Every structure is written in C-alpha cells, then in structure tokens.
OpenMM code with the backbone's topology and positions (N, CA, C; nanometers):
from openmm import Vec3, app, unit

residues = "UNK UNK UNK UNK UNK UNK UNK UNK UNK UNK UNK UNK UNK UNK UNK UNK UNK UNK UNK UNK UNK UNK UNK UNK UNK UNK UNK UNK UNK UNK UNK UNK UNK UNK UNK UNK UNK UNK UNK UNK UNK UNK UNK UNK UNK UNK UNK UNK UNK UNK UNK UNK UNK UNK UNK UNK".split()
positions = [
    Vec3(-2.8330, -0.1781, 1.7688),
    Vec3(-2.7345, -0.2811, 1.7412),
    Vec3(-2.6191, -0.2244, 1.6585),
    Vec3(-2.6527, -0.1471, 1.5568),
    Vec3(-2.5495, -0.0911, 1.4704),
    Vec3(-2.4623, 0.0073, 1.5484),
    Vec3(-2.5250, 0.0814, 1.6405),
    Vec3(-2.4477, 0.1784, 1.7196),
    Vec3(-2.3453, 0.1074, 1.8077),
    Vec3(-2.3819, -0.0068, 1.8639),
    Vec3(-2.2902, -0.0839, 1.9476),
    Vec3(-2.1726, -0.1353, 1.8649),
    Vec3(-2.2010, -0.1857, 1.7469),
    Vec3(-2.0952, -0.2372, 1.6597),
    Vec3(-2.0015, -0.1242, 1.6188),
    Vec3(-2.0569, -0.0094, 1.5819),
    Vec3(-1.9731, 0.1035, 1.5419),
    Vec3(-1.8892, 0.1551, 1.6589),
    Vec3(-1.9422, 0.1511, 1.7797),
    Vec3(-1.8667, 0.1921, 1.8975),
    Vec3(-1.7483, 0.0980, 1.9198),
    Vec3(-1.7735, -0.0312, 1.9076),
    Vec3(-1.6661, -0.1295, 1.9251),
    Vec3(-1.5593, -0.1115, 1.8173),
    Vec3(-1.6008, -0.0915, 1.6943),
    Vec3(-1.5053, -0.0696, 1.5846),
    Vec3(-1.4253, 0.0586, 1.6095),
    Vec3(-1.4894, 0.1622, 1.6573),
    Vec3(-1.4205, 0.2873, 1.6873),
    Vec3(-1.3165, 0.2722, 1.7970),
    Vec3(-1.3513, 0.1959, 1.9004),
    Vec3(-1.2565, 0.1715, 2.0095),
    Vec3(-1.1378, 0.0911, 1.9592),
    Vec3(-1.1629, -0.0096, 1.8776),
    Vec3(-1.0543, -0.0910, 1.8221),
    Vec3(-0.9635, -0.0049, 1.7345),
    Vec3(-1.0197, 0.0803, 1.6522),
    Vec3(-0.9386, 0.1679, 1.5666),
    Vec3(-0.8579, 0.2677, 1.6502),
    Vec3(-0.9168, 0.3196, 1.7565),
    Vec3(-0.8453, 0.4133, 1.8427),
    Vec3(-0.7275, 0.3439, 1.9110),
    Vec3(-0.7484, 0.2222, 1.9606),
    Vec3(-0.6391, 0.1470, 2.0233),
    Vec3(-0.5291, 0.1156, 1.9221),
    Vec3(-0.5670, 0.0787, 1.8009),
    Vec3(-0.4699, 0.0498, 1.6957),
    Vec3(-0.3872, 0.1742, 1.6638),
    Vec3(-0.4518, 0.2899, 1.6589),
    Vec3(-0.3807, 0.4152, 1.6328),
    Vec3(-0.2820, 0.4466, 1.7447),
    Vec3(-0.3227, 0.4286, 1.8689),
    Vec3(-0.2352, 0.4559, 1.9830),
    Vec3(-0.1133, 0.3636, 1.9797),
    Vec3(-0.1349, 0.2356, 1.9540),
    Vec3(-0.0244, 0.1404, 1.9485),
    Vec3(0.0694, 0.1750, 1.8329),
    Vec3(0.0153, 0.2154, 1.7197),
    Vec3(0.0985, 0.2532, 1.6050),
    Vec3(0.1833, 0.3761, 1.6367),
    Vec3(0.1254, 0.4747, 1.7007),
    Vec3(0.1989, 0.5961, 1.7352),
    Vec3(0.3091, 0.5651, 1.8360),
    Vec3(0.2803, 0.4820, 1.9356),
    Vec3(0.3821, 0.4448, 2.0338),
    Vec3(0.4958, 0.3694, 1.9650),
    Vec3(0.4631, 0.2796, 1.8743),
    Vec3(0.5659, 0.2069, 1.7995),
    Vec3(0.6517, 0.3003, 1.7163),
    Vec3(0.5905, 0.3990, 1.6540),
    Vec3(0.6663, 0.4941, 1.5727),
    Vec3(0.7593, 0.5773, 1.6601),
    Vec3(0.7137, 0.6173, 1.7776),
    Vec3(0.7979, 0.6963, 1.8678),
    Vec3(0.9177, 0.6137, 1.9141),
    Vec3(0.8948, 0.4877, 1.9511),
    Vec3(1.0058, 0.4026, 1.9938),
    Vec3(1.1046, 0.3794, 1.8797),
    Vec3(1.0548, 0.3617, 1.7578),
    Vec3(1.1439, 0.3436, 1.6434),
    Vec3(1.2292, 0.4679, 1.6210),
    Vec3(1.1692, 0.5846, 1.6340),
    Vec3(1.2429, 0.7091, 1.6168),
    Vec3(1.3496, 0.7246, 1.7244),
    Vec3(1.3161, 0.6915, 1.8479),
    Vec3(1.4132, 0.7018, 1.9566),
    Vec3(1.5296, 0.6047, 1.9367),
    Vec3(1.5005, 0.4833, 1.8892),
    Vec3(1.6078, 0.3874, 1.8619),
    Vec3(1.6982, 0.4404, 1.7518),
    Vec3(1.6397, 0.4983, 1.6472),
    Vec3(1.7197, 0.5548, 1.5385),
    Vec3(1.8089, 0.6668, 1.5903),
    Vec3(1.7544, 0.7578, 1.6693),
    Vec3(1.8347, 0.8672, 1.7242),
    Vec3(1.9456, 0.8140, 1.8132),
    Vec3(1.9185, 0.7094, 1.8915),
    Vec3(2.0197, 0.6509, 1.9796),
    Vec3(2.1347, 0.5941, 1.8977),
    Vec3(2.1029, 0.5180, 1.7928),
    Vec3(2.2091, 0.4568, 1.7134),
    Vec3(2.2869, 0.5617, 1.6342),
    Vec3(2.2201, 0.6639, 1.5840),
    Vec3(2.2911, 0.7713, 1.5136),
    Vec3(2.3842, 0.8440, 1.6105),
    Vec3(2.3391, 0.8701, 1.7308),
    Vec3(2.4231, 0.9336, 1.8322),
    Vec3(2.5403, 0.8465, 1.8702),
    Vec3(2.5183, 0.7168, 1.8814),
    Vec3(2.6261, 0.6244, 1.9147),
    Vec3(2.7326, 0.6230, 1.8052),
    Vec3(2.6906, 0.6201, 1.6814),
    Vec3(2.7858, 0.6242, 1.5699),
    Vec3(2.8612, 0.7565, 1.5698),
    Vec3(2.7941, 0.8658, 1.5981),
    Vec3(2.8601, 0.9961, 1.6014),
    Vec3(2.9660, 1.0003, 1.7114),
    Vec3(2.9374, 0.9441, 1.8281),
    Vec3(3.0349, 0.9415, 1.9378),
    Vec3(3.1563, 0.8579, 1.8982),
    Vec3(3.1338, 0.7434, 1.8359),
    Vec3(3.2448, 0.6585, 1.7931),
    Vec3(3.3302, 0.7311, 1.6902),
    Vec3(3.2688, 0.8001, 1.5961),
    Vec3(3.3445, 0.8739, 1.4948),
    Vec3(3.4269, 0.9839, 1.5600),
    Vec3(3.3687, 1.0570, 1.6542),
    Vec3(3.4434, 1.1638, 1.7222),
    Vec3(3.5610, 1.1053, 1.7994),
    Vec3(3.5415, 0.9937, 1.8675),
    Vec3(3.6519, 0.9315, 1.9411),
    Vec3(3.7629, 0.8856, 1.8475),
    Vec3(3.7283, 0.8247, 1.7371),
    Vec3(3.8295, 0.7776, 1.6418),
    Vec3(3.9062, 0.8950, 1.5828),
    Vec3(3.8360, 0.9995, 1.5442),
    Vec3(3.9027, 1.1155, 1.4855),
    Vec3(3.9931, 1.1833, 1.5881),
    Vec3(3.9480, 1.1929, 1.7120),
    Vec3(4.0322, 1.2564, 1.8131),
    Vec3(4.1556, 1.1709, 1.8422),
    Vec3(4.1424, 1.0397, 1.8430),
    Vec3(4.2591, 0.9537, 1.8638),
    Vec3(4.3573, 0.9646, 1.7476),
    Vec3(4.3064, 0.9722, 1.6257),
    Vec3(4.3943, 0.9855, 1.5090),
    Vec3(4.4693, 1.1182, 1.5126),
    Vec3(4.4004, 1.2254, 1.5468),
    Vec3(4.4687, 1.3557, 1.5500),
    Vec3(4.5709, 1.3620, 1.6632),
    Vec3(4.5435, 1.2994, 1.7770),
    Vec3(4.6416, 1.2984, 1.8864),
    Vec3(4.7649, 1.2182, 1.8490),
    Vec3(4.7441, 1.1048, 1.7802),
    Vec3(4.8592, 1.0238, 1.7402),
    Vec3(4.9388, 1.0929, 1.6288),
    Vec3(4.8728, 1.1723, 1.5442),
    Vec3(4.9443, 1.2434, 1.4388),
    Vec3(5.0269, 1.3570, 1.4977),
    Vec3(4.9814, 1.4208, 1.6046),
    Vec3(5.0562, 1.5297, 1.6664),
    Vec3(5.1805, 1.4757, 1.7371),
    Vec3(5.1727, 1.3556, 1.7946),
    Vec3(5.2868, 1.2978, 1.8642),
    Vec3(5.3970, 1.2565, 1.7667),
    Vec3(5.3588, 1.2063, 1.6506),
    Vec3(5.4562, 1.1518, 1.5554),
    Vec3(5.5166, 1.2551, 1.4685),
] * unit.nanometer
topology = app.Topology()
chain = topology.addChain("A")
for resn in residues:
    res = topology.addResidue(resn, chain)
    for name in ("N", "CA", "C"):
        topology.addAtom(name, app.Element.getBySymbol(name[0]), res)
C-alpha cells in the first residue's frame, strides 16, 4: 500500500517539475522576445534621428 502511494506521489511531483520547467522556458522566451523588440525599436529610432541630423 505504501509503495503505491509513494509511486503516485512521485508521478505527481515529476509532472509538477515538468510543468514548472516548461513555464520557466516560456517565461524566458517571452523576456527575450520583448528585450529584442525594444532593441529593434531603439535601433530604428536612433537611425532615424541620425538620418534627420545629416539632412539638416
């Protein structure tokens, strides 16, 4: 009986670990996406400012 309970608890803990790791990976990917998006916007703004400064 105890072995069955421990097996069930082990499976539940393993599933919880897998879900936690998947959540952490998705959070990291979202962070990298938003940081990359901000970097692209900054590069575009800086390039537009330098082009307008060269014309004037």
